[in-house]
C-alpha positions as CSV (number, residue, x, y, z in Angstrom):
1,M,-7.8,1.2,-27.2
2,V,-5.4,-1.6,-28.6
3,Y,-2.0,-1.2,-29.0
4,T,0.9,-4.0,-29.7
5,V,3.9,-3.7,-27.5
6,S,7.5,-5.2,-27.7
7,I,8.7,-7.3,-24.8
8,T,12.3,-6.9,-24.1
9,S,15.1,-9.7,-23.4
10,Q,14.1,-8.4,-19.9
11,G,10.8,-9.2,-19.7
12,Q,9.6,-5.7,-19.7
13,I,7.0,-3.4,-21.5
14,S,6.6,-0.2,-22.4
15,I,2.7,0.6,-21.5
16,P,1.5,3.5,-24.2
17,A,1.3,7.1,-23.3
18,Q,-2.5,7.5,-23.7
19,I,-2.8,4.3,-21.5
20,R,-0.6,6.3,-18.9
21,R,-2.5,9.3,-19.1
22,D,-5.7,7.6,-18.9
23,L,-4.7,5.8,-15.7
24,G,-2.8,8.7,-14.0
25,L,0.6,6.9,-13.9
26,S,3.6,8.8,-13.7
27,R,7.4,8.2,-14.4
28,R,7.2,6.7,-10.4
29,S,4.3,5.2,-10.3
30,R,3.7,1.4,-8.9
31,A,1.4,-1.4,-10.2
32,I,0.6,-4.8,-9.4
33,V,0.7,-7.2,-12.4
34,S,-0.9,-10.4,-12.1
35,Q,-2.4,-13.5,-14.6
36,E,-6.2,-14.4,-15.2
37,N,-7.6,-16.8,-17.8
38,G,-4.3,-16.4,-19.8
39,K,-4.0,-12.7,-19.6
40,I,-1.7,-10.2,-18.0
41,L,-3.8,-7.7,-15.8
42,V,-1.6,-4.4,-14.8
43,K,-3.6,-2.3,-12.1
44,P,-2.2,0.9,-10.9
45,V,-1.9,1.2,-6.9
46,K,-2.7,4.4,-5.2
47,D,0.5,5.9,-3.4
48,L,-0.8,6.5,0.4
49,L,0.3,10.0,0.2
50,E,-2.8,10.9,-2.3
51,L,-5.0,9.2,0.6
52,G,-4.0,12.0,2.7
53,G,-7.2,13.4,4.4
54,M,-9.4,10.6,2.9
55,F,-10.6,9.7,6.1
56,K,-12.3,12.1,8.3
57,T,-12.4,12.5,12.1
58,N,-14.1,14.8,14.6
59,K,-11.9,12.8,17.3
60,K,-8.5,15.0,18.5
61,P,-5.3,13.2,18.4
62,L,-3.7,11.5,21.0
63,T,-1.0,13.3,23.1
64,N,2.5,12.1,23.9
65,A,1.5,11.3,27.4
66,E,-1.5,9.1,26.2
67,I,0.5,7.1,23.9
68,D,3.0,6.6,26.1
69,K,0.3,5.2,28.8
70,I,-1.2,3.3,26.1
71,V,2.4,1.6,24.7
72,A,3.6,1.0,28.6
73,K,0.1,-0.9,29.2
74,A,0.6,-3.2,26.2
75,V,4.2,-3.6,27.2
76,A,2.9,-4.7,31.0
77,D,0.1,-6.6,29.4
78,E,2.6,-8.8,27.0
79,Y,5.0,-9.3,29.7
80,V,2.3,-11.1,32.3
81,K,1.2,-13.0,29.3
82,K,4.9,-14.2,28.8
83,M,5.3,-15.3,32.6
84,K,2.2,-17.0,32.8
85,R,3.0,-19.3,29.9
86,M,6.6,-19.5,31.8
87,K,4.7,-21.4,34.7
């Protein structure tokens, strides 16, 4: 497919409807625009919410108490490092 599009005074172009449909782009979609060998490339960006459930695991989620313990240890470790640097 080859389409001719106009560039507005603001530097904007419209992506033809058929290309948007083929790439699954909707009104609120995002894309990465780059330049390569004198060409403009537009690549769709997946919405993070679309990736939900993509990574399956058998691990149980951490409890709030376990998270609190991990965070407290990390804070304490950072404090110890900071105190050592001050010596």
